[in-house]
C-alpha positions in Angstrom: 1.9 -149.0 -18.9 3.0 -150.4 -22.3 2.3 -147.6 -25.4 -0.8 -149.9 -26.8 -3.2 -148.8 -23.8 -3.6 -145.7 -25.8 -5.4 -147.6 -28.8 -7.0 -149.9 -26.0 -8.6 -146.5 -24.5 -9.9 -145.6 -27.9 -11.4 -149.0 -28.8 -13.2 -148.6 -25.2 -14.4 -145.5 -25.6 -15.7 -146.6 -29.1 -17.3 -149.5 -27.1 -19.2 -147.1 -24.8 -20.4 -144.5 -27.5 -21.9 -147.9 -29.4 -24.2 -148.5 -26.7 -25.8 -145.1 -26.3 -25.0 -143.2 -29.5 -28.3 -141.1 -29.5 -27.8 -139.8 -26.0 -23.8 -138.8 -26.2 -24.7 -136.9 -29.5 -27.5 -135.3 -28.0 -25.2 -134.6 -25.1 -22.7 -133.1 -27.1 -24.9 -131.0 -28.9 -26.8 -129.6 -25.6 -23.3 -128.8 -24.6 -22.4 -127.0 -27.8 -25.3 -125.3 -27.5 -25.3 -124.1 -24.1 -21.4 -122.9 -24.8 -22.4 -120.7 -27.8 -25.0 -119.0 -25.7 -22.8 -118.5 -23.1 -20.0 -117.2 -25.2 -22.7 -114.7 -27.0 -23.0 -112.6 -24.0 -21.4 -109.6 -24.3 -17.8 -108.6 -22.4 -17.3 -111.7 -20.5 -19.1 -114.3 -22.3 -16.1 -115.8 -24.1 -14.5 -116.2 -20.9 -17.0 -117.6 -18.8 -17.4 -120.1 -21.4 -13.5 -121.4 -20.8 -13.9 -121.3 -17.4 -17.0 -123.8 -17.8 -15.0 -126.3 -19.9 -14.6 -128.5 -16.6 -18.2 -128.6 -15.9 -19.2 -129.5 -19.6 -16.7 -132.4 -19.5 -17.9 -133.8 -16.4 -21.2 -134.5 -18.1 -19.4 -137.0 -20.6 -17.5 -138.7 -17.8 -20.9 -138.9 -15.9 -22.4 -140.1 -19.1 -19.7 -142.8 -19.7 -19.8 -144.1 -16.0 -23.6 -144.6 -16.4 -23.5 -146.1 -19.6 -20.7 -148.7 -18.2 -23.0 -149.4 -15.1 -25.7 -150.4 -17.7 -27.8 -147.2 -16.9 -29.6 -144.9 -19.4 -28.3 -141.6 -20.0 -30.8 -138.7 -19.3 -31.1 -135.0 -19.8 -30.0 -134.6 -16.0 -26.4 -135.5 -16.9 -25.8 -132.3 -18.2 -26.3 -130.7 -15.1 -23.9 -132.9 -13.5 -20.9 -129.8 -12.9 -23.1 -127.4 -12.4 -24.5 -128.4 -9.1 -23.5 -127.1 -5.6 -21.1 -128.2 -4.0 -18.7 -129.2 -7.0 -19.3 -126.2 -9.4 -17.3 -123.6 -7.7 -14.5 -126.2 -7.4 -14.8 -126.8 -11.0 -14.7 -123.4 -12.1 -11.3 -122.9 -10.3 -10.1 -125.8 -12.4 -11.7 -123.3 -15.5 -9.5 -120.5 -14.3 -6.4 -122.5 -15.1 -8.1 -123.3 -18.7 -8.6 -119.5 -18.9 -5.0 -118.8 -17.8 -3.9 -121.3 -20.3 -5.9 -120.2 -23.1 -4.6 -116.4 -22.4 -0.9 -117.7 -22.7 -1.0 -119.7 -25.9 -3.2 -116.5 -27.3 -0.5 -114.0 -26.5 2.3 -116.7 -28.0 0.4 -116.9 -31.0 0.2 -113.4 -31.6 3.8 -112.9 -31.0 4.7 -116.0 -32.9 3.0 -115.9 -36.0 2.8 -112.8 -38.1 -0.5 -110.5 -38.7 -0.3 -110.9 -42.6 -0.7 -114.9 -42.2 -3.9 -114.4 -40.7 -5.1 -111.7 -43.5 -4.1 -114.2 -46.2 -6.1 -117.0 -44.7 -9.1 -115.2 -44.0 -9.7 -114.1 -47.5 -10.9 -116.3 -50.4 -8.5 -117.9 -52.4 -7.5 -116.8 -55.9 -6.0 -119.5 -58.0 -4.2 -116.5 -60.2 -2.7 -115.1 -57.1 -2.1 -118.0 -54.4 -1.0 -116.5 -50.7 2.2 -116.2 -50.0 2.8 -117.9 -46.5 6.2 -118.4 -44.8 7.2 -121.9 -43.9 7.8 -120.3 -40.5 4.1 -119.1 -39.8 3.2 -122.5 -40.7 5.8 -124.3 -38.6 4.6 -121.9 -35.4 0.9 -122.6 -36.3 1.8 -126.2 -35.7 3.6 -126.2 -32.9 0.9 -124.0 -31.0 -1.3 -126.3 -31.9 0.6 -129.2 -30.5 0.9 -127.6 -27.5 -2.6 -126.6 -27.1 -3.4 -129.9 -27.4 -0.9 -131.0 -25.0 -2.1 -128.6 -22.5 -6.0 -129.6 -23.0 -4.5 -133.4 -22.4 -2.6 -132.6 -19.3 -5.7 -131.2 -17.8 -8.1 -133.5 -18.6 -8.1 -135.4 -15.7 -8.4 -132.3 -13.3 -12.2 -132.3 -13.3 -13.1 -135.8 -12.3 -10.5 -135.8 -9.9 -12.3 -132.4 -8.4 -15.5 -133.8 -8.8 -15.1 -137.5 -8.0 -12.0 -137.4 -5.5 -12.8 -133.7 -4.1 -8.9 -132.9 -4.4 -8.2 -129.2 -4.2 -7.7 -127.2 -7.1 -3.6 -127.8 -6.7 -3.7 -131.6 -5.9 -6.1 -132.4 -8.8 -4.2 -130.1 -11.3 -0.8 -131.6 -9.9 -2.1 -135.3 -10.2 -3.9 -134.7 -13.8 -0.4 -133.5 -15.3 1.9 -136.1 -13.8 -0.8 -139.1 -14.7 -0.2 -137.6 -18.7 3.3 -136.9 -17.9 4.4 -140.2 -16.6 2.4 -142.2 -19.4 3.1 -139.9 -22.0 3.6 -142.6 -25.0 0.2 -144.1 -23.9 -1.5 -140.4 -25.0 0.6 -139.9 -27.8 -0.3 -143.6 -29.3 -4.4 -142.5 -28.3 -4.3 -139.3 -30.2 -2.2 -140.4 -33.2 -4.4 -143.5 -33.7 -7.6 -141.1 -33.2 -6.1 -138.6 -35.8 -5.3 -141.4 -38.1 -8.6 -142.7 -38.5 -10.2 -139.7 -38.6 -8.0 -138.3 -41.3 -8.7 -141.7 -43.2 -12.2 -141.6 -42.5 -12.3 -138.1 -44.2 -10.3 -138.6 -46.8 -12.4 -141.8 -48.2 -16.0 -139.2 -47.7 -14.0 -136.5 -49.4 -12.9 -139.3 -52.4 -16.7 -140.6 -52.7 -18.3 -137.3 -52.5 -16.0 -134.8 -54.0 -16.5 -131.3 -52.6 -20.2 -131.3 -52.7 -21.7 -129.8 -49.5 -22.9 -133.3 -48.6 -19.3 -133.8 -48.5 -18.8 -130.6 -46.3 -22.1 -132.1 -43.7 -20.7 -135.2 -43.3 -17.1 -134.3 -42.6 -18.7 -131.9 -39.5 -20.6 -135.1 -38.7 -17.3 -136.8 -38.4 -15.9 -134.2 -36.4 -18.9 -134.6 -33.8 -18.3 -138.2 -33.8 -14.8 -138.5 -33.2 -14.8 -135.6 -30.7 -17.3 -137.5 -28.5 -15.0 -140.8 -29.4 -12.2 -139.2 -27.6 -14.1 -137.8 -24.7 -15.1 -141.9 -24.0 -11.5 -142.8 -24.7 -10.6 -140.2 -21.8 -12.8 -141.9 -19.7 -11.2 -145.0 -20.2 -8.1 -143.9 -19.5 -9.3 -142.4 -16.1 -10.7 -145.5 -14.9 -7.5 -147.2 -15.7 -5.2 -145.0 -13.9 -7.4 -143.7 -11.0 -10.0 -146.7 -10.9 -13.6 -146.8 -11.2 -15.8 -144.1 -9.6 -18.7 -145.3 -7.8 -21.6 -143.0 -6.9 -22.5 -143.4 -3.2 -25.8 -142.6 -1.5 -24.9 -139.6 0.0 -23.9 -138.0 -3.4 -19.9 -138.4 -2.5 -18.0 -140.2 -4.5 -15.0 -142.6 -4.0 -12.4 -144.7 -5.9 -13.0 -148.8 -6.1 -9.3 -149.8 -6.8 
């Protein structure tokens, strides 16, 4: 596919969001609240929240399909990825997310000096600005890019597991190589998404300054752009793998 396809996905995702913005926003906040509650569980809570990422993401995928079909998104969509028999399969995909997350955490500790995090966590003193090494900044940027690449590469594993009933290995394989084969499309998508996000945030900061209202507005923009990216990924899945159709039996096939 041509690289401009990434821009088209972003436009299609924006179009889906504009049809039912309230429903998708409510869905996002419900997922965030549920994830925070799971993460608050002692010992294993945070790891369980990572394992459930594919189940959370399927709620947005299903919601986008419903919007495209002209259906009203209801709160029941939240349970899309938490029903049997798909939950165990999606949790297996979540274990891939967990493994990647642990590896990236280990890489972060090895590549970035501990003093960097201590200086970043402390309040900024204009008289004594923190001394940050360029190598730490480059390492942080590299790990961030790698983190985004991993998330994008695994983005289609959950819908392939849910809609095509693929095994863990097969879904991961097809998701990874679908992204790799169309890497320039995803690069354009992410670059356009980041550019518009930072451009809008820059305008908000200019207009509102450093006020509390500006911080609230930027926080809302973060939520909004997360939704737009989710909708854009559905547009990408639809074009690469075909539009999914729910059958009466509950199984899902592809109409290509």
